[in-house]
N, C-alpha and C positions, 0 to 999 in steps of 0.2 A: 626603557626596555620592559619594565613590568607591565605597562599597558599593552604592549605587543603580545606578551605571553597571555594576558587575560583575553585579548581579542582572538587569538588562535585557539585558546581553550574553549571559548564560547562557540566559535565556528565548528570545531570538531565535536563538541557536545550536541549541537543542533544536528549535525550530519549523522552522528551515531545514534541519537535517541529519538529523533522525530519519527522515523519509520516504526520502531517498536512501540512507541506511544500510540500511533495511529492503529497499529495491529491490535494492541490491547483494547482500544476503544471498540473495535469490531468484535472482539471476543467477550467483553464484559457482559455477564448474564443480566445484570440489572438494566442495561440499556437495550438489550436485544430481545426482550420478551414480546409476546404478541399484545400484551395489555399496556405497553408503554405509550405515553402520550405522543401525538404527532409532532408537537413542538420539540420534544426531547429527541425524537428520531431525526428531525431536521437539524438540530444542534449537533448531534453525533455525526451526521453526514458532513456538515460544514467543518467540524473540527478534524475529521479524518481527511478531508480534502485539503485543508490548510496545512496540516502537519505533513501530509504526503508531498504536496507541492514544494513546500519550503525544504524538506529533507531531500527531495529529488534534485532540486536546483543546486543546493549547496554540495550535494554528493557529486553531481556532474561537474561542477566547477573544480572541486578538489581532485576528482579523478583525472581531469584534463591537465591540471597544473602541477600535480605532485608526482615526483619521481620515486617516492619512498613506498616500499611494499606495504608497510603497516598502515599507512594512511590510505592507500588504495584499497586495502581490505576493509577498512572502516567505511569508506565511501561505498563500496560494493554492498556491504552488509546493510547500510542505511537505505540504499536505493532498492535492494531486493525486498526488504521488509515493507517499505512504502508501496511497492508494486503489489505485494500480496495483501496489504491492507485495502488498497483500492479494489483489487479483485474480489475480496470477501465482501466489501461494502456494496459494490455496484453490480457484480456478476456472481451471485452466490451459487448458481447452478453451473457455472463454468463459462468459458468464453465462446462456446458454440462451434469449435473447430471439429468436433466429432463427426458431424454430418458432412463436412467438406472432405474429410479423409476417407469416409466410407462410400463416397460416390454421390453424395448429396441426396440420398434417399429420404423420403418423408415417412415417418413411422405410421402416419394415419393411413397410408396406402398399403402397408404390409399386412401380414396375417394378424398382428395384434390390433390393428385398427379396424378389422372387419367384424364388428359385433352386431 
């Protein structure tokens, strides 16, 4: 029974902390400077992707299998923070839905683009 408790603790820890760790890696000023090495940027992207994928997969499995509200909230928290980490890493200017909801207009053809 102790090994089952340890296994559940590890799974819940991965679910709960992988998203915030990935989000922290996107926020960390030492890794996000303009002067950082390209290999460090690549390592940061790989780590953010791995943490986000592992956290999202375990969160999804727990969300589907668990009837308990507390565990579902943990899975939701882990999944949402992983989503925001991926959004900050790969889409820092946003997801690009603004032009779709405004009618698809291009800024270069408006008054601000006629210089």
